[in-house]
MIKE-985330 format. One record per residue: residue in one letter; x, y, z of N, C-alpha, C, O in turn. Coordinates in steps of 0.2 Angstrom, whole numbers, padded with zeros to 4 digits, always signed. Each point is the difference from the previous one (the first is absolute). Example, Ala and Ser with C-alpha at 12.3 -4.5 7.8 and 13.67 -1.06 7.14 Angstrom:
2
a+0066-0028+0039-0004+0006+0000+0004+0006+0000+0005-0001+0003
s-0007+0006-0007+0004+0006+0001-0004+0005+0003+0003+0006+0001
//
This chain:
147
m+0764+0635+1004+0002-0007-0002+0007+0000-0001+0003+0005-0003
r+0001-0010+0005+0007-0001-0001+0001-0005-0005-0005-0004-0001
i+0010+0004-0003+0002-0004-0005+0005-0005+0002+0005+0003+0004
q-0005-0009-0006+0005-0004+0002+0003-0003-0007-0003-0003-0004
w+0010+0004+0004+0003-0002-0006+0000-0008+0000+0001-0003+0005
h-0002+0000-0011-0001-0007+0000+0003-0002-0007+0002+0004-0004
s-0001-0011+0004+0004-0002-0006-0004+0001-0007+0003+0000-0005
g-0010+0001+0006-0004+0002-0006+0002+0007-0003-0001+0002-0006
h+0005+0002+0010+0002+0007-0002+0007-0001-0004+0002+0004-0004
a+0002-0010+0005+0006-0001-0003+0000+0000-0007-0004-0003-0003
v+0009+0006+0000+0001+0000-0008+0006-0004-0002+0001-0001-0006
g+0003-0001+0011+0006-0004-0002+0006+0003-0001+0006-0003-0001
f-0006+0010+0001+0006+0004+0000+0001+0002+0007-0004+0004+0003
p+0010-0006+0001+0001+0001+0007+0000+0008+0001-0003+0002+0006
s+0005+0002-0010+0001+0007+0002-0008+0003+0000-0001+0004+0004
i-0003-0006-0009-0007+0003+0000-0004-0003+0005-0003+0003+0004
d+0004-0010-0002-0003-0003+0005+0001+0004+0007-0004+0001+0004
s+0011+0000-0003+0002+0004+0006-0003+0007+0000-0002+0002+0006
q+0002+0001-0011-0002+0007-0001-0008+0000+0002-0002+0004+0003
q-0001-0009-0005-0008+0000+0001-0001-0002+0007-0004+0003+0003
q+0008-0007+0000+0000-0001+0008+0001+0006+0003-0004+0001+0005
e+0009+0003-0007+0001+0007+0004-0006+0004-0001-0002+0004+0004
l-0001-0004-0010-0006+0005-0002-0005-0002+0005-0004+0004+0003
v+0002-0011-0002-0005-0002+0004+0001+0002+0007-0004+0002+0003
r+0010-0002+0000+0002+0002+0006-0002+0007+0001-0002+0003+0005
r+0004+0001-0010-0001+0007+0000-0007+0002+0000-0002+0005+0003
v-0002-0008-0007-0007+0001+0000-0003-0002+0006-0005+0004+0002
n+0007-0009+0001-0003-0002+0007+0001+0006+0005-0004+0001+0004
k+0011+0001-0004+0001+0005+0005-0003+0007-0002-0002+0003+0005
l+0001-0002-0011-0004+0006-0002-0007-0001+0003-0003+0005+0003
g+0000-0010-0004-0007-0002+0003+0000+0001+0007-0005+0003+0003
d+0010-0005+0001+0000+0001+0007+0000+0007+0002-0003+0002+0005
a+0007+0002-0009+0001+0007+0002-0006+0004-0002-0002+0004+0004
i-0002-0006-0009-0006+0003-0002-0005-0001+0006-0004+0004+0002
r+0003-0011+0000-0005-0002+0005+0002+0004+0007-0005+0002+0003
a+0011-0001-0002+0002+0004+0006+0000+0007+0000+0000+0004+0005
g-0001-0001-0011-0001+0007-0001+0006+0004+0000+0000+0006+0002
r+0006-0009-0003+0007+0003+0001+0001+0004-0007+0004-0003-0004
v-0005+0009+0004+0000+0004-0007+0007+0000-0002+0001-0002-0006
e+0004+0004+0010+0007+0000-0003+0003-0007-0002+0003+0000-0005
e-0005-0005+0009+0002-0007-0002-0003-0002-0006+0003-0003-0005
v-0010+0005+0004-0003-0002-0006+0003+0003-0006+0001-0004-0005
a+0001+0010+0005+0003+0004-0006+0006-0004-0001+0002-0001-0006
a+0002+0000+0011+0007-0004-0002-0001-0007-0002+0003-0002-0005
r-0008-0001+0007-0001-0007-0002-0003+0000-0007+0001-0005-0004
l-0005+0009+0003-0003+0001-0007+0005+0001-0005+0000-0003-0006
d+0005+0007+0007+0006+0001-0004+0004-0006-0001+0002-0001-0005
l-0001-0003+0011+0004-0006-0001-0004-0005-0004+0004-0004-0004
v-0010+0004+0005-0004-0005-0005+0001+0002-0007+0001-0004-0004
r-0002+0010+0002+0001+0003-0006+0007-0002-0003+0001-0003-0006
g+0004+0004+0010+0007-0001-0002+0001-0008-0001+0003-0002-0005
a-0006-0002+0009+0001-0007-0001-0004-0003-0006+0003-0004-0004
a-0009+0007+0003-0003-0002-0006+0003+0002-0006+0001-0004-0005
a+0002+0010+0005+0004+0002-0006+0006-0004-0002+0001-0001-0006
v+0002-0001+0011+0006-0004-0001-0002-0007-0003+0003-0003-0005
q-0008+0000+0008-0002-0007-0002-0003+0001-0007+0001-0004-0004
f-0005+0009+0003-0003+0001-0007+0005+0000-0005-0001-0002-0006
a+0006+0006+0007+0005+0001-0005+0004-0006-0002+0001-0002-0006
e+0000-0003+0011+0003-0006-0001-0005-0005-0004+0002-0003-0005
e-0008+0003+0007-0005-0004-0003+0000+0002-0008+0000-0004-0004
e-0001+0011+0003+0000+0002-0007+0006-0001-0004-0001-0002-0006
a+0007+0002+0009+0006-0001-0003+0000-0007-0002+0002-0002-0006
r-0004-0003+0010+0000-0007-0002-0005-0001-0005+0002-0004-0005
l-0008+0007+0005-0005-0001-0006+0003+0003-0006-0001-0003-0005
r+0004+0008+0005+0003+0004-0006+0005-0005-0003+0000+0000-0006
a+0005-0002+0010+0005-0004-0002-0002-0007-0004+0003-0002-0004
a-0009+0000+0007-0003-0006-0003-0004+0001-0006-0002-0004-0004
g+0001+0011+0003-0005+0002-0006-0007-0003+0001-0004-0001-0004
d+0002+0001+0011-0006-0002+0002-0006+0005-0002+0001+0006+0002
r-0006-0008-0005-0005+0004-0002-0004+0003+0006-0004+0005-0001
s+0004-0008+0007-0004+0002+0005+0003+0007+0004-0003+0002+0004
l+0009+0000-0007+0004+0006+0003-0005+0006+0000+0000+0003+0005
v-0004-0002-0010-0004+0006-0001-0005+0000+0006-0001+0005+0003
r-0003-0011-0002-0005+0000+0005+0003+0000+0007-0002+0004+0004
h+0008-0007-0003+0003+0000+0006+0002+0007+0002-0001+0002+0006
r+0005+0001-0011+0002+0007+0001-0006+0005+0002+0001+0004+0004
h-0006-0005-0007-0006+0004+0001-0003-0001+0007-0001+0005+0003
e+0001-0011-0001-0002-0001+0007+0005+0003+0005-0002+0003+0005
h+0008-0004-0006+0005+0003+0004+0000+0008+0000+0000+0003+0006
l-0001+0000-0011-0001+0007-0001-0006+0003+0004+0000+0005+0004
r-0005-0009-0005-0007+0002+0004+0001+0000+0007-0002+0004+0004
l+0006-0010-0001+0001+0000+0007+0004+0006+0002-0001+0003+0006
i+0006-0002-0009+0005+0006+0002-0004+0006+0000+0001+0004+0004
e-0005-0003-0009-0004+0007+0000-0005+0000+0006-0001+0005+0003
d-0002-0011-0002-0005+0000+0006+0004+0001+0006-0003+0004+0005
l+0009-0007-0004+0004+0002+0006+0002+0007+0001+0000+0003+0005
d+0001+0000-0011+0002+0007+0000-0006+0004+0002+0000+0005+0004
a-0006-0007-0007-0006+0004+0002-0002-0001+0008-0002+0005+0003
l+0003-0011-0001-0001-0001+0007+0005+0004+0005-0002+0003+0005
a+0008-0002-0008+0005+0005+0004-0003+0007+0000+0001+0003+0005
d-0003-0001-0011-0003+0007+0000-0006+0000+0005-0001+0005+0003
a-0004-0010-0003-0005+0000+0004+0002+0000+0007-0004+0004+0004
l+0009-0007-0002+0002+0000+0007+0003+0006+0002-0002+0003+0005
a+0005+0001-0009+0003+0006+0001-0006+0005+0001+0001+0005+0004
a-0006-0005-0008-0005+0005+0000-0005-0002+0006-0003+0005+0003
r+0001-0011-0002-0005-0002+0005+0001-0004+0005-0004-0002+0005
g+0011-0001-0004+0002-0004+0005-0002-0007-0001-0002-0002-0005
v+0003-0002+0010-0001-0007+0000-0007-0002-0002-0001-0006-0003
d-0004+0010+0005-0007-0002-0002-0001-0001-0007-0004-0004-0002
a+0008+0008-0002+0000-0001-0007+0001-0007-0002-0003-0003-0005
l+0008+0000+0008+0003-0007-0002-0005-0005+0003-0001-0005-0003
r-0002+0007+0009-0005-0005+0003-0006+0000-0005-0003-0005-0001
e+0001+0011-0001-0006+0000-0005+0001-0004-0006-0004-0003-0003
a+0010+0003+0001+0002-0003-0007+0001-0008+0002+0001-0004-0005
r-0001+0002+0011+0001-0007+0002+0006-0002-0002+0001-0006-0002
v+0004+0010+0003+0007-0002-0003+0002-0007+0004+0004-0004-0003
a-0005+0004+0009+0002-0006+0004-0003-0007-0002+0003-0005+0001
s-0008+0005-0005-0003-0006-0003+0001+0000-0008+0001-0005-0003
w-0001+0011+0000+0000+0000-0007+0007-0002-0002+0001-0003-0005
l+0004+0006+0008+0007-0001-0003+0002-0008+0001+0003-0003-0005
p-0004+0000+0010+0001-0008+0001-0004-0003-0006+0003-0005-0003
a-0009+0007+0002-0004-0004-0005+0003+0002-0007+0000-0005-0004
w+0002+0011+0003+0003+0001-0007+0006-0004-0001+0001-0003-0005
i+0003+0002+0010+0006-0005-0001-0002-0007-0002+0003-0003-0004
d-0008+0000+0008-0002-0006-0001-0003-0001-0008+0001-0004-0003
v-0005+0009+0002-0003+0000-0007+0005+0001-0005+0000-0004-0005
h+0004+0008+0006+0006+0002-0005+0004-0007-0001+0001-0002-0006
a+0001-0001+0011+0004-0006+0000-0004-0005-0004+0003-0004-0004
a-0009+0003+0005-0004-0005-0003-0002+0001-0007+0000-0005-0004
r-0001+0011+0002-0002+0002-0007+0006+0001-0004+0000-0002-0006
t+0006+0005+0008+0005+0002-0005+0007-0004+0002+0004+0001-0005
h-0003-0004+0010+0006-0003+0001+0001-0007-0003+0005-0003+0001
r-0010+0000-0005+0001-0006-0003+0005+0000-0005+0004-0005-0001
e-0003+0011-0003+0006+0000-0005+0006+0000+0004+0005-0003-0003
l-0004+0007+0008+0006+0000+0004+0002-0007+0003+0005-0002+0000
a-0010-0001+0002+0000-0007+0003+0003-0005-0005+0004-0004+0001
a-0007+0005-0007+0003-0005-0006+0007+0002-0001+0004-0005-0001
l-0002+0011+0000+0007+0002-0001+0004-0002+0005+0006-0002-0001
g-0008+0002+0008+0004-0002+0005+0000-0007+0002+0003-0002+0005
g-0006-0002-0010+0000-0007+0001-0005-0002+0006+0001-0006+0003
r-0005+0010-0001-0005-0001+0006-0005-0005-0002-0003-0003+0004
g+0001+0002-0011-0005-0004-0002-0007+0004+0000-0001+0005-0003
p-0004-0009+0006-0007+0003-0001-0001+0007+0003+0004+0002+0005
a-0009+0002-0007-0001+0006+0003-0002+0000+0007-0003-0005+0002
p+0005+0010+0002-0002+0000+0007-0007+0000+0000-0004+0003-0004
s+0001-0006+0010-0007+0000+0000-0003+0006+0004+0004+0003+0004
l-0010-0001-0005-0003+0005+0003-0002-0002+0007-0004-0004+0001
p+0006+0007+0004-0002-0002+0007-0007+0001+0001-0004+0004-0003
a+0001-0009+0007-0007+0000+0001-0003+0007+0003-0006+0001-0002
r+0010+0002+0006-0003+0007+0003-0001+0005-0006-0004+0004+0001
v+0008-0005-0006-0001+0005-0006-0005-0003-0005-0003+0004-0003
a+0003-0010+0002-0004-0003-0005-0007+0001+0001-0004+0001-0004
a+0002+0001+0011-0007+0001+0001-0002+0007-0002-0006+0002+0000
q+0011+0002-0001-0001+0007-0002-0001+0001-0008+0003-0005-0003
r-0006+0010+0001-0001+0000-0007+0007+0003-0003+0002+0005+0002
v+0000-0008-0007+0007+0002-0003-0002+0003-0007-0003-0004-0004
p+0004+0010+0003-0001+0003-0007+0004-0003-0005-0001+0002-0006
//
């Protein structure tokens, strides 16, 4: 599954919106590399996704912290969890190859994570960024069970 960045992902901070667009591009390229079975490219792209996520997450958290927003704890928890998951995937890739990422369904799980995260936790950022209402959960994710 490929993800398409759309206005529902926007939070109203141009730097964060731009970073998220770049993260989406990197996730899509990672999915392409996984589907093609290109091990070395997958490892490099997984590292690029992790790096892009870390940069974006740091700015999101800084904005929430500066505003004294209570959602920072929940937001940070989701960010840390994704970074830990990406690290575990890198370890699995090194140990078992691309099949480990295929088995984890990374090419579909990661795009869905971005959509769900934006829908559940970006409402506070959108309010701070003057974006208005919370981003809506895309239909393809709404059909999935969200814990």
